[in-house]
N, C-alpha and C positions, 0 to 999 in steps of 0.2 A: 468471491472468497470472503467468508466471515472474518471479521476482526474481533478477537477475543481479548477483553481487558482482564489481564491476569491477576488473580488473587493468590492462588496456590496450585499445587499439582492436581488435587482432586477436582476442583472447579474447572480448571483448564482442560483436563482430560475428559471430563464429562461433556464439555462443549465441543471439543475436537471430535469426539465420538458422534455427536449429533450431526456435525458438518459432514463427516464421512458417510453416515447413514443416508443423508439427503443428497448425496452426490455432488457436494461442493467441489470445485476444482482444487481447492487448497484452503489453508487458513493462515491468518496473520495473528501473531501474539504481540501485545503491547504492554509495557510496564507503566501503566498510568499512575500507580499508587506507591511505587517504591523505586529504589535506585537499581542501576544495572547489575551491580554485584549480587543482589538478592534474586534478580531475574535469571541469571545464567544457570543456576542449578535446576530451575524449572524447565528451561529450554532443554537441558540435558535429559531430564526425566521424561519429558513429552516425546522427544525424539526416540528415546529407548522404547517407550510404550507404543509409538506409532512410527516404525522405521520407514514406511513407504509413503506416508502422507507428504504432499507438497507443503513445506513449512516455511513461512516467512516471519520476520520479526520487525518491530519498530522499537528502537530505544528512544523513549520520549525526549524530544528536543536535542537529539544527538545527530550531527551531520555525518556523512559517510566517511570523512577522513579519520574520524575517531572510531566509528563503528566497524569498519572493514578489518582492521587488525584484530579486533576482538573476535569477529566471525572467522577469520583465518585461523586463530588459535583453537576455536571450537572445532573447526574442520580437521585440524591436525590431531585432535583428541577423538576423532571419529563421530563427532556430533555435527552433521551436515545441515546447515541452514540454507534453504533454496533461494530465499529472496530477502532483501533488506529494503524497507521503505523509510525514507527520510522525508520529513515534512518540507524541508528546505534544501534544494539542490544547489543553491547559491548561484543561480543563473541571473544575469543582468540583461534584461531586454533592451536597455538603453545603449548597450555596447554591441559591437559586431560579434558574429558567431565565433570568430577565432580569437577574440579578445575577452576571454572568460577565465581569468586566473584562478578564481576560487573553484569553479567547476572543474578546471583542468587539474588542479592539485588533488581534488577528491578522486578523480578517475585515475590519476597516476598512482595514488596510494592503493587503490583497489588492485591495480595491476601488480604493483610491487609486492604486496603482502600475500598475493596468491589466492585470495578468496574467490571461489568460482561461481557464486550465485548471481542472480539477477538483481540489478539495482533499479528500484522504483524511486525516482527522484521527484520531489514536489516542485511544481511551478505554478505561480499564481495561486498558492495554496492558503487555506484558512489559517488565521492567527499568525501569518507571516507578513512580510512587507507587502503593502497593497500595490497591486498592479492594475493600472487603468485598462479598461476593457478594450481600448483601441490597440493595445499591445498584446492581446491574448495570442493571436496567431503568430506574431513574431517571437514571443516568449516560448511557445511550443516548438517552433522551428529550431530555435537555438538549443533548447533543452534536448531535443532529439539527438543532437550530436554528442551528448555528454553522459548518457545513461541508457539503460536497456528499455525501461518503461517510463515514459513521461506520465506523471501523476498529478492530477489537479482535483479541485473540490469546489464546493460552495463557500460562502463567506464564513460559515460556522458549522459546528457539528450538527448533523441532521438536516442541514439546509441544502436545497437543490442548487446545482451549479447553474442551471438554465440551459436550454437547448442552444441558444446562441453561443454560449461559451463552449459547449461540447462541440458544436460545429466548427468554431474557430480553431479549437485545439486539434481537431481531426484534420482540418486543412493544413494546419501548421506542421504537424508531425508527418503527414503523408503516409508512407508505408510503415513507419515505425510504430511501436506499440504504445497504446494510450490506455490509462486507467483513470477511473473516477472514484473518489474516496469520501463522498458524503451525499446524503439526501436521497439515495435510491430506495424506492419502495415498490411493492407489487403494483401499486396504482400508476406509477410513472415510468417503470423500467422499460416499457415498450417504446417510449419516446426516445430513449437514450441508447438502447442496446446496440443499434447498428453503427453507432459512432465509436464504440469502445471495444477494447480487447480484454479488459479486466474490470470488474466491479468489486471494490472493497466496501463492505457493508457491516454496520453494527446496529445503529439506531433502528433501521428499517426491518431488522429481523429479531431484535431482542424482545424478551418478555416485557410487557408494558410497565414502565416505571422502574425497570431493572437494568442497570448499566452493564451487568456482568454475565448474563445468561441468555442463551439463544432460545427463542420460541420455535420449536421444531416445525410446526405447521406454517408459520410465517416464512421460514427459510424455504420450505418445500414449495410453497406457492410462488415465491419470488423466482426460484430456479425454474419452475415449470413455465412461468410467464415469460421469462427471458428466453428460454429455449424455443417457445412457440413463436416468438417475435423475431428470432434471429434468422 
C-alpha cells in the first residue's frame, strides 16, 4: 500500500489514482507537513473522489487514543477511513502481555468511540523508543493482542528492517497480521514478502528525490515482483 505524504487535494488525488491504476491494495495518507485540522478536509475530499478505495491514514505522531475519536466523528459524517496507522502502539516488551496499560487504554477507546477500521500499531518502530533485537519476537507477540495489524520498520525512513527482524516478528505474531513500513524496494521485496501481510511503502516507489509523488513504473514493478514471489 503506497504511503502518500499529503500536500493538497490535487496532489493526493493524482497519487491515489496512480495507486489504483497499478492495482495497489489501498493507500495510506499522512500529514507530514501540517496539523491534523488542515488534514481532515483533504481526507473528506479524497474519500468523496474515491469512495471505493481502501483508505488508511496516519496522523503524524498521534497515538490511537487521540486518533480514534476523530476517525469515529469522520465515520459519523459519512467519511469512512478503513485503517489507522500509529507509529507507536505503546507496547512495553519488558512487561507481561496482560500488563499493558497504555495499549489497553488505546484499544478501549477504539471500542468505546465506535470507529470500525483496522488498527495498524507500531512496535519496535523507527524514531520511537529503541527496542533491543533480543525482544523483537516478544514485542510482536505482545502487540498482536492489542491491535489488528502489528506494524514494524527499519531504524529510519527508507531503511530495511532486515530479514532477521521480519522473521522474529512473524514468529511473534503467529497467525495475526503483520505489516512492514520502511525500506521495501523492487530489489528486496522478494526476501520479505512471505513474512508479511501488508507492505507500506513510500521511498521505494516515489519519484527519485521527490517525497510527495509516486513513480508509476516503480510501483508497478514492485507489485509485480511481490505478486510473483508470493
